[in-house]
MARVO-984494 format. One record per residue (C-alpha): residue number from 0; x, y, z. Coordinates in steps of 0.2 Angstrom, whole numbers, plus 5000, padded with zeros to 4 digits. Example, Ala and Ser with C-alpha at 12.3 -4.5 7.8 and 13.67 -1.06 7.14 Angstrom:
[site 0,[5062,4978,5039]],
[site 1,[5068,4995,5036]],
//
This chain:
[site 0,[4700,5422,5445]],
[site 1,[4695,5431,5428]],
[site 2,[4685,5419,5416]],
[site 3,[4694,5420,5397]],
[site 4,[4688,5433,5386]],
[site 5,[4681,5424,5369]],
[site 6,[4689,5433,5353]],
[site 7,[4682,5433,5336]],
[site 8,[4689,5438,5320]],
[site 9,[4686,5457,5313]],
[site 10,[4681,5451,5298]],
[site 11,[4662,5453,5295]],
[site 12,[4660,5441,5283]],
[site 13,[4671,5425,5292]],
[site 14,[4658,5427,5307]],
[site 15,[4643,5429,5294]],
[site 16,[4651,5410,5286]],
[site 17,[4654,5401,5302]],
[site 18,[4639,5407,5313]],
[site 19,[4626,5402,5297]],
[site 20,[4640,5384,5295]],
[site 21,[4631,5383,5311]],
[site 22,[4616,5384,5310]],
[site 23,[4614,5375,5295]],
[site 24,[4622,5359,5306]],
[site 25,[4640,5360,5303]],
[site 26,[4646,5352,5317]],
[site 27,[4666,5346,5311]],
[site 28,[4678,5358,5300]],
[site 29,[4694,5351,5293]],
[site 30,[4706,5368,5292]],
[site 31,[4723,5368,5284]],
[site 32,[4738,5380,5291]],
[site 33,[4739,5398,5282]],
[site 34,[4739,5414,5282]],
[site 35,[4726,5421,5274]],
[site 36,[4713,5410,5279]],
[site 37,[4717,5414,5297]],
[site 38,[4702,5425,5300]],
[site 39,[4690,5411,5295]],
[site 40,[4701,5400,5310]],
[site 41,[4698,5414,5323]],
[site 42,[4681,5412,5320]],
[site 43,[4679,5395,5319]],
[site 44,[4690,5395,5337]],
[site 45,[4674,5406,5343]],
[site 46,[4662,5395,5338]],
[site 47,[4656,5382,5353]],
[site 48,[4647,5372,5340]],
[site 49,[4660,5365,5327]],
[site 50,[4675,5355,5331]],
[site 51,[4689,5357,5319]],
[site 52,[4704,5346,5314]],
[site 53,[4719,5353,5308]],
[site 54,[4728,5345,5292]],
[site 55,[4742,5351,5284]],
[site 56,[4741,5343,5266]],
[site 57,[4726,5350,5260]],
[site 58,[4726,5333,5248]],
[site 59,[4723,5322,5262]],
[site 60,[4714,5336,5271]],
[site 61,[4698,5336,5259]],
[site 62,[4698,5316,5259]],
[site 63,[4699,5314,5278]],
[site 64,[4683,5327,5278]],
[site 65,[4672,5317,5264]],
[site 66,[4677,5302,5273]],
[site 67,[4671,5310,5290]],
[site 68,[4655,5319,5278]],
[site 69,[4652,5300,5270]],
[site 70,[4647,5292,5288]],
[site 71,[4638,5304,5298]],
[site 72,[4630,5309,5283]],
[site 73,[4633,5327,5289]],
[site 74,[4641,5343,5280]],
[site 75,[4657,5344,5284]],
[site 76,[4666,5361,5280]],
[site 77,[4683,5361,5272]],
[site 78,[4696,5378,5276]],
[site 79,[4711,5381,5264]],
[site 80,[4722,5396,5264]],
[site 81,[4724,5406,5246]],
[site 82,[4734,5401,5231]],
[site 83,[4739,5382,5224]],
[site 84,[4730,5376,5242]],
[site 85,[4713,5374,5233]],
[site 86,[4718,5365,5218]],
[site 87,[4725,5350,5229]],
[site 88,[4705,5348,5234]],
[site 89,[4700,5344,5217]],
[site 90,[4702,5323,5220]],
[site 91,[4690,5326,5233]],
[site 92,[4679,5336,5230]],
[site 93,[4675,5326,5214]],
[site 94,[4674,5312,5224]],
[site 95,[4661,5320,5236]],
[site 96,[4651,5325,5219]],
[site 97,[4648,5308,5213]],
[site 98,[4648,5301,5227]],
[site 99,[4633,5315,5235]],
[site 100,[4644,5320,5249]],
[site 101,[4640,5337,5256]],
[site 102,[4658,5345,5258]],
[site 103,[4657,5365,5262]],
[site 104,[4676,5371,5253]],
[site 105,[4679,5386,5258]],
[site 106,[4694,5395,5254]],
[site 107,[4704,5412,5257]],
[site 108,[4709,5423,5244]],
[site 109,[4717,5440,5240]],
[site 110,[4706,5454,5236]],
[site 111,[4701,5453,5217]],
[site 112,[4709,5467,5214]],
[site 113,[4727,5457,5215]],
[site 114,[4721,5442,5205]],
[site 115,[4736,5441,5192]],
[site 116,[4745,5453,5198]],
[site 117,[4763,5443,5203]],
[site 118,[4757,5445,5221]],
[site 119,[4761,5431,5231]],
[site 120,[4749,5418,5232]],
[site 121,[4738,5424,5219]],
[site 122,[4729,5410,5204]],
[site 123,[4710,5412,5197]],
[site 124,[4703,5402,5214]],
[site 125,[4685,5407,5209]],
[site 126,[4676,5394,5200]],
[site 127,[4692,5383,5199]],
[site 128,[4681,5367,5206]],
[site 129,[4666,5373,5195]],
[site 130,[4664,5358,5186]],
[site 131,[4663,5345,5202]],
[site 132,[4652,5359,5214]],
[site 133,[4632,5363,5215]],
[site 134,[4637,5379,5216]],
[site 135,[4654,5394,5216]],
[site 136,[4651,5409,5230]],
[site 137,[4663,5422,5229]],
[site 138,[4663,5434,5243]],
[site 139,[4670,5452,5243]],
[site 140,[4685,5459,5255]],
[site 141,[4675,5474,5259]],
[site 142,[4662,5470,5269]],
[site 143,[4659,5484,5278]],
[site 144,[4641,5489,5273]],
[site 145,[4625,5484,5277]],
[site 146,[4621,5479,5259]],
[site 147,[4637,5468,5257]],
[site 148,[4632,5461,5275]],
[site 149,[4616,5455,5268]],
[site 150,[4625,5449,5250]],
[site 151,[4636,5438,5257]],
[site 152,[4622,5429,5272]],
[site 153,[4610,5426,5257]],
[site 154,[4626,5418,5247]],
[site 155,[4631,5408,5262]],
[site 156,[4612,5403,5264]],
[site 157,[4612,5397,5248]],
[site 158,[4627,5388,5247]],
[site 159,[4623,5377,5264]],
[site 160,[4603,5374,5257]],
[site 161,[4611,5369,5239]],
[site 162,[4623,5357,5246]],
[site 163,[4610,5348,5257]],
[site 164,[4595,5349,5246]],
[site 165,[4590,5338,5230]],
[site 166,[4606,5330,5224]],
[site 167,[4618,5331,5238]],
[site 168,[4636,5339,5232]],
[site 169,[4650,5349,5238]],
[site 170,[4648,5368,5237]],
[site 171,[4662,5381,5235]],
[site 172,[4664,5398,5243]],
[site 173,[4678,5410,5241]],
[site 174,[4679,5423,5253]],
[site 175,[4692,5437,5248]],
[site 176,[4701,5445,5264]],
[site 177,[4711,5459,5262]],
[site 178,[4726,5464,5278]],
[site 179,[4727,5463,5290]],
[site 180,[4722,5448,5297]],
[site 181,[4723,5448,5315]],
[site 182,[4711,5460,5320]],
[site 183,[4699,5456,5334]],
[site 184,[4683,5460,5342]],
[site 185,[4673,5454,5356]],
[site 186,[4659,5442,5351]],
[site 187,[4645,5451,5341]],
[site 188,[4628,5447,5337]],
[site 189,[4620,5458,5325]],
[site 190,[4609,5453,5310]],
[site 191,[4617,5446,5295]],
[site 192,[4625,5435,5308]],
[site 193,[4613,5426,5314]],
[site 194,[4597,5425,5299]],
[site 195,[4596,5408,5295]],
[site 196,[4584,5403,5279]],
[site 197,[4575,5390,5282]],
[site 198,[4569,5375,5268]],
[site 199,[4557,5363,5269]],
[site 200,[4557,5348,5256]],
[site 201,[4543,5336,5256]],
[site 202,[4546,5318,5257]],
[site 203,[4545,5313,5238]],
[site 204,[4534,5297,5237]],
[site 205,[4527,5290,5222]],
[site 206,[4509,5296,5217]],
[site 207,[4495,5281,5217]],
[site 208,[4494,5284,5199]],
[site 209,[4511,5282,5196]],
[site 210,[4516,5269,5208]],
[site 211,[4501,5257,5200]],
[site 212,[4509,5258,5182]],
[site 213,[4527,5254,5189]],
[site 214,[4516,5239,5200]],
[site 215,[4509,5234,5186]],
[site 216,[4524,5231,5175]],
[site 217,[4532,5222,5190]],
[site 218,[4518,5209,5191]],
[site 219,[4518,5204,5173]],
[site 220,[4535,5204,5170]],
[site 221,[4542,5188,5174]],
[site 222,[4562,5194,5174]],
[site 223,[4563,5207,5183]],
[site 224,[4581,5212,5189]],
[site 225,[4587,5225,5203]],
[site 226,[4605,5230,5206]],
[site 227,[4611,5238,5220]],
[site 228,[4627,5250,5217]],
[site 229,[4637,5261,5232]],
[site 230,[4622,5265,5244]],
[site 231,[4624,5270,5262]],
[site 232,[4616,5257,5275]],
[site 233,[4597,5258,5276]],
[site 234,[4586,5243,5285]],
[site 235,[4571,5252,5276]],
[site 236,[4578,5249,5260]],
[site 237,[4587,5230,5263]],
[site 238,[4569,5226,5269]],
[site 239,[4561,5233,5254]],
[site 240,[4571,5223,5243]],
[site 241,[4569,5206,5253]],
[site 242,[4551,5209,5251]],
[site 243,[4550,5210,5234]],
[site 244,[4563,5198,5229]],
[site 245,[4552,5185,5238]],
[site 246,[4538,5186,5224]],
[site 247,[4548,5175,5216]],
[site 248,[4551,5185,5197]],
[site 249,[4562,5198,5205]],
[site 250,[4581,5194,5209]],
[site 251,[4593,5206,5218]],
[site 252,[4610,5208,5213]],
[site 253,[4620,5219,5227]],
[site 254,[4637,5224,5230]],
[site 255,[4647,5222,5245]],
[site 256,[4648,5245,5247]],
[site 257,[4628,5242,5243]],
[site 258,[4628,5240,5260]],
[site 259,[4611,5231,5260]],
[site 260,[4616,5215,5259]],
[site 261,[4606,5198,5262]],
[site 262,[4605,5182,5262]],
[site 263,[4591,5180,5249]],
[site 264,[4602,5190,5236]],
[site 265,[4615,5186,5224]],
[site 266,[4628,5197,5235]],
[site 267,[4645,5192,5224]],
[site 268,[4641,5195,5206]],
[site 269,[4658,5192,5198]],
[site 270,[4658,5176,5206]],
[site 271,[4643,5170,5198]],
[site 272,[4642,5178,5181]],
[site 273,[4660,5172,5179]],
[site 274,[4652,5155,5183]],
[site 275,[4639,5154,5169]],
[site 276,[4642,5153,5151]],
[site 277,[4633,5164,5138]],
[site 278,[4620,5153,5133]],
[site 279,[4615,5150,5150]],
[site 280,[4616,5169,5154]],
[site 281,[4606,5173,5136]],
[site 282,[4592,5160,5147]],
[site 283,[4594,5173,5164]],
[site 284,[4591,5187,5153]],
[site 285,[4582,5202,5163]],
[site 286,[4565,5208,5154]],
[site 287,[4566,5222,5167]],
[site 288,[4583,5230,5178]],
[site 289,[4580,5242,5189]],
[site 290,[4596,5251,5196]],
[site 291,[4598,5261,5213]],
[site 292,[4614,5270,5222]],
[site 293,[4630,5273,5215]],
[site 294,[4642,5266,5201]],
[site 295,[4643,5247,5198]],
[site 296,[4661,5239,5202]],
[site 297,[4655,5222,5192]],
[site 298,[4662,5223,5174]],
[site 299,[4654,5206,5169]],
[site 300,[4637,5214,5174]],
[site 301,[4640,5231,5164]],
[site 302,[4645,5219,5149]],
[site 303,[4630,5206,5152]],
[site 304,[4620,5220,5152]],
[site 305,[4623,5232,5138]],
[site 306,[4625,5214,5127]],
[site 307,[4607,5209,5131]],
[site 308,[4601,5224,5131]],
[site 309,[4585,5224,5145]],
[site 310,[4569,5226,5137]],
[site 311,[4569,5241,5149]],
[site 312,[4579,5250,5161]],
[site 313,[4572,5259,5177]],
[site 314,[4584,5271,5185]],
[site 315,[4582,5276,5204]],
[site 316,[4590,5290,5213]],
[site 317,[4593,5308,5214]],
[site 318,[4603,5309,5198]],
[site 319,[4601,5326,5191]],
[site 320,[4609,5318,5175]],
[site 321,[4603,5305,5164]],
[site 322,[4614,5288,5170]],
[site 323,[4614,5275,5152]],
[site 324,[4630,5264,5157]],
[site 325,[4620,5248,5153]],
[site 326,[4614,5260,5138]],
[site 327,[4595,5254,5138]],
[site 328,[4589,5267,5150]],
[site 329,[4569,5270,5148]],
[site 330,[4565,5278,5164]],
[site 331,[4574,5291,5176]],
[site 332,[4565,5293,5193]],
[site 333,[4571,5305,5204]],
[site 334,[4567,5300,5221]],
[site 335,[4575,5290,5235]],
[site 336,[4577,5272,5233]],
[site 337,[4571,5267,5250]],
[site 338,[4551,5275,5248]],
[site 339,[4551,5270,5231]],
[site 340,[4553,5251,5235]],
[site 341,[4543,5254,5250]],
[site 342,[4529,5261,5237]],
[site 343,[4531,5248,5225]],
[site 344,[4529,5234,5236]],
[site 345,[4515,5242,5244]],
[site 346,[4505,5245,5229]],
[site 347,[4508,5225,5224]],
[site 348,[4502,5218,5240]],
[site 349,[4488,5229,5238]],
[site 350,[4484,5222,5220]],
[site 351,[4483,5207,5228]],
[site 352,[4498,5202,5217]],
[site 353,[4517,5199,5221]],
[site 354,[4522,5195,5203]],
[site 355,[4520,5183,5190]],
[site 356,[4520,5166,5192]],
[site 357,[4539,5165,5189]],
[site 358,[4556,5156,5195]],
[site 359,[4567,5167,5191]],
[site 360,[4574,5174,5209]],
[site 361,[4578,5153,5213]],
[site 362,[4585,5153,5195]],
[site 363,[4598,5164,5200]],
[site 364,[4600,5155,5218]],
[site 365,[4603,5141,5211]],
[site 366,[4615,5147,5199]],
[site 367,[4624,5156,5216]],
[site 368,[4624,5140,5226]],
[site 369,[4634,5132,5211]],
[site 370,[4645,5148,5210]],
[site 371,[4648,5146,5228]],
[site 372,[4653,5127,5227]],
[site 373,[4665,5131,5212]],
[site 374,[4673,5147,5225]],
[site 375,[4676,5135,5237]],
[site 376,[4685,5121,5226]],
[site 377,[4693,5134,5219]],
[site 378,[4701,5143,5234]],
[site 379,[4704,5125,5243]],
[site 380,[4717,5121,5229]],
[site 381,[4723,5141,5227]],
[site 382,[4742,5143,5232]],
[site 383,[4745,5158,5244]],
[site 384,[4739,5174,5236]],
[site 385,[4730,5192,5237]],
[site 386,[4713,5180,5233]],
[site 387,[4719,5168,5249]],
[site 388,[4723,5182,5258]],
[site 389,[4708,5194,5257]],
[site 390,[4699,5176,5261]],
[site 391,[4705,5175,5276]],
[site 392,[4703,5194,5282]],
[site 393,[4687,5194,5276]],
[site 394,[4681,5179,5287]],
[site 395,[4690,5183,5303]],
[site 396,[4682,5204,5301]],
[site 397,[4672,5204,5319]],
[site 398,[4654,5210,5319]],
[site 399,[4651,5227,5318]],
[site 400,[4666,5233,5311]],
[site 401,[4667,5245,5295]],
[site 402,[4675,5242,5280]],
[site 403,[4684,5255,5269]],
[site 404,[4691,5249,5253]],
[site 405,[4705,5255,5241]],
[site 406,[4703,5255,5223]],
[site 407,[4712,5243,5211]],
[site 408,[4713,5225,5216]],
[site 409,[4706,5228,5235]],
[site 410,[4689,5234,5230]],
[site 411,[4685,5219,5217]],
[site 412,[4694,5207,5232]],
[site 413,[4681,5212,5242]],
[site 414,[4666,5210,5228]],
[site 415,[4669,5191,5230]],
[site 416,[4668,5187,5248]],
[site 417,[4653,5197,5255]],
[site 418,[4656,5201,5274]],
[site 419,[4637,5202,5280]],
[site 420,[4646,5204,5298]],
[site 421,[4651,5222,5295]],
[site 422,[4641,5238,5300]],
[site 423,[4644,5245,5281]],
[site 424,[4656,5245,5269]],
[site 425,[4663,5259,5258]],
[site 426,[4675,5264,5245]],
[site 427,[4679,5280,5234]],
[site 428,[4668,5272,5219]],
[site 429,[4663,5290,5213]],
[site 430,[4677,5292,5202]],
[site 431,[4685,5278,5207]],
[site 432,[4704,5286,5212]],
[site 433,[4720,5277,5219]],
[site 434,[4722,5294,5228]],
[site 435,[4714,5298,5245]],
[site 436,[4708,5282,5251]],
[site 437,[4719,5281,5269]],
[site 438,[4714,5299,5271]],
[site 439,[4695,5293,5267]],
[site 440,[4697,5280,5280]],
[site 441,[4706,5289,5292]],
[site 442,[4691,5302,5291]],
[site 443,[4677,5290,5292]],
[site 444,[4687,5283,5309]],
[site 445,[4688,5298,5315]],
[site 446,[4669,5302,5315]],
[site 447,[4665,5286,5324]],
[site 448,[4683,5283,5337]],
[site 449,[4673,5269,5347]],
[site 450,[4667,5258,5331]],
[site 451,[4683,5250,5322]],
[site 452,[4685,5253,5305]],
[site 453,[4698,5241,5294]],
[site 454,[4705,5246,5278]],
[site 455,[4710,5234,5266]],
[site 456,[4722,5243,5254]],
[site 457,[4735,5239,5240]],
[site 458,[4754,5244,5243]],
[site 459,[4756,5257,5228]],
[site 460,[4737,5266,5235]],
[site 461,[4744,5264,5255]],
[site 462,[4760,5273,5247]],
[site 463,[4753,5287,5235]],
[site 464,[4743,5293,5251]],
[site 465,[4756,5290,5266]],
[site 466,[4753,5306,5273]],
[site 467,[4736,5301,5278]],
[site 468,[4747,5293,5293]],
[site 469,[4749,5308,5300]],
[site 470,[4733,5315,5304]],
[site 471,[4731,5321,5324]],
[site 472,[4712,5312,5321]],
[site 473,[4718,5293,5319]],
[site 474,[4709,5284,5333]],
[site 475,[4718,5268,5340]],
[site 476,[4701,5259,5333]],
[site 477,[4709,5261,5315]],
[site 478,[4717,5246,5307]],
[site 479,[4725,5246,5291]],
[site 480,[4729,5230,5282]],
[site 481,[4740,5233,5267]],
[site 482,[4741,5219,5252]],
[site 483,[4761,5221,5247]],
[site 484,[4762,5212,5232]],
[site 485,[4773,5224,5223]],
[site 486,[4763,5237,5219]],
[site 487,[4751,5240,5204]],
[site 488,[4741,5224,5207]],
[site 489,[4725,5229,5196]],
[site 490,[4740,5232,5179]],
[site 491,[4745,5214,5183]],
[site 492,[4726,5210,5182]],
[site 493,[4717,5219,5167]],
[site 494,[4719,5214,5149]],
[site 495,[4725,5232,5144]],
[site 496,[4740,5232,5153]],
[site 497,[4746,5215,5160]],
[site 498,[4754,5212,5144]],
[site 499,[4763,5227,5140]],
[site 500,[4781,5226,5139]],
[site 501,[4782,5244,5148]],
[site 502,[4773,5235,5165]],
[site 503,[4788,5233,5178]],
[site 504,[4794,5248,5174]],
[site 505,[4780,5262,5173]],
[site 506,[4765,5252,5180]],
[site 507,[4771,5244,5198]],
[site 508,[4778,5249,5211]],
[site 509,[4791,5235,5214]],
[site 510,[4801,5246,5225]],
[site 511,[4806,5243,5245]],
[site 512,[4792,5248,5256]],
[site 513,[4797,5251,5270]],
[site 514,[4779,5249,5279]],
[site 515,[4789,5244,5296]],
[site 516,[4798,5260,5298]],
[site 517,[4784,5272,5291]],
[site 518,[4772,5263,5305]],
[site 519,[4785,5265,5318]],
[site 520,[4788,5285,5311]],
[site 521,[4769,5286,5313]],
[site 522,[4766,5279,5330]],
[site 523,[4757,5265,5325]],
[site 524,[4757,5246,5328]],
[site 525,[4765,5235,5316]],
[site 526,[4761,5218,5311]],
[site 527,[4763,5209,5295]],
[site 528,[4761,5191,5287]],
[site 529,[4768,5181,5271]],
[site 530,[4759,5165,5272]],
[site 531,[4741,5157,5276]],
[site 532,[4746,5152,5294]],
[site 533,[4755,5168,5297]],
[site 534,[4741,5177,5294]],
[site 535,[4730,5166,5303]],
[site 536,[4740,5168,5319]],
[site 537,[4740,5185,5318]],
[site 538,[4726,5191,5315]],
[site 539,[4717,5190,5331]],
[site 540,[4729,5202,5339]],
[site 541,[4726,5213,5322]],
[site 542,[4708,5214,5329]],
[site 543,[4710,5215,5349]],
[site 544,[4710,5231,5357]],
[site 545,[4725,5242,5357]],
[site 546,[4732,5259,5363]],
[site 547,[4736,5262,5345]],
[site 548,[4730,5261,5328]],
[site 549,[4737,5245,5320]],
[site 550,[4744,5244,5302]],
[site 551,[4746,5224,5295]],
[site 552,[4758,5220,5280]],
[site 553,[4750,5205,5272]],
[site 554,[4766,5200,5258]],
[site 555,[4760,5191,5242]],
[site 556,[4767,5186,5227]],
[site 557,[4760,5200,5213]],
[site 558,[4763,5190,5197]],
[site 559,[4755,5175,5205]],
[site 560,[4741,5183,5213]],
[site 561,[4737,5193,5197]],
[site 562,[4736,5173,5188]],
[site 563,[4725,5167,5201]],
[site 564,[4712,5180,5201]],
[site 565,[4712,5179,5184]],
[site 566,[4708,5160,5185]],
[site 567,[4694,5164,5197]],
[site 568,[4686,5173,5187]],
[site 569,[4688,5162,5172]],
[site 570,[4700,5173,5161]],
[site 571,[4714,5165,5157]],
//
């Protein structure tokens, strides 16, 4: 029997590109159909390493790719055709940039001489994403000479090194391709297809002198507050923070999506801060604040620290820019948080002191316990609403589930109910856009299909990204809980919009959302609940094994939900 012959594109630039993607660790590519990018897809098809997922909608495709990269910590390629297809990538690329996720954006383009010449699907693609990528690379159409092949090899190597080193971020490779596009050759392996430029990046550690200086500041300070923004799960970091907080003078605050939650930390910042009056907060004012991870969700902690202006604020992480969210930054520590806190704790231990005599940690934990009591009493008397629904849902999540949160109120509710049993929690908080939440969750779920992934989202976010349900990579372990509260719950809650006379017309989506019909159309199992008893009754089935992914609609009253949440946070 004759073996199938694997053919590749005759476009040398595409063969170089895909070969180097492989060699730099890309094993996943999300592609959208087109004609101009057909040579890239031919090269991907010939690859024995890179798995491809085809997603028609480029905006959804980009978020799916980002979701894959966010949970695997590996670069994912994203491939589109020429024209406006590339511009649909912009929201996901911007989110990936601020979440430090290495997307390798590959856009097929017409030859340079045809740009702005009223030819079909031509626009200025090169540097179209320049504000949100670490580098833009333009590959010429004529790649016949060895010099140009060397140039392509060098540029792709440089793009991959840039995406994966230092502050990780997306890069954009714009590859010009001329007709004919369907030419093929048998597999080849010449010099510029195979040459890989490797890098060595030594682990960053604190120098002994820096570690001693910073440890001395911590040891002499009676009120040190560590705050963790969004971050990948890291058991070493959690343990270092736990050891640091045991010193007495250090309190640690985390958010659900910081993924370093621990019983000895303040894991529900808004719940705690909303119960403490200004005088008590002034007494708890930190002298030194140390932040790590990405943007912080809690509005309460940001307003508090801007008001009290701590003496020092250190931000730890590969930021590449000065981030001064609390308006009190005094040190940028450009290294990963894990080795920083490990080195800091080690120096404190070696110095023979774990901190000055202080009960700062215990004072915060006492406030946390008071807040928990208030939390329980409020929930016991609160009517059916988003708050009660999320409370019931979060308590029922099985051990090991990966949690994905949409923006709007969903991610804010999750901060009030830290689910320590989740394997990880993620949200698009780089730029906090509503777009792409479902696609991101689908991408994350597809990367680990053996693990259950739960997306908690609102009905407006779900409608905005409904095309994600058509993705071919959704595993049966995907669960999607939709808070159906009439749409736009965040606008009923925040001061800026809740009293606007245009609220019902422009800002909330009070129109039928045919979730049952959509679930059937896309092959999902469908469940729903309209009361706490119904939700409690359906949750065991929702989290049980299924041969299909499952959508659950949780129907709640929108106006009541906003009032209940404002009451919970003391904003009435």
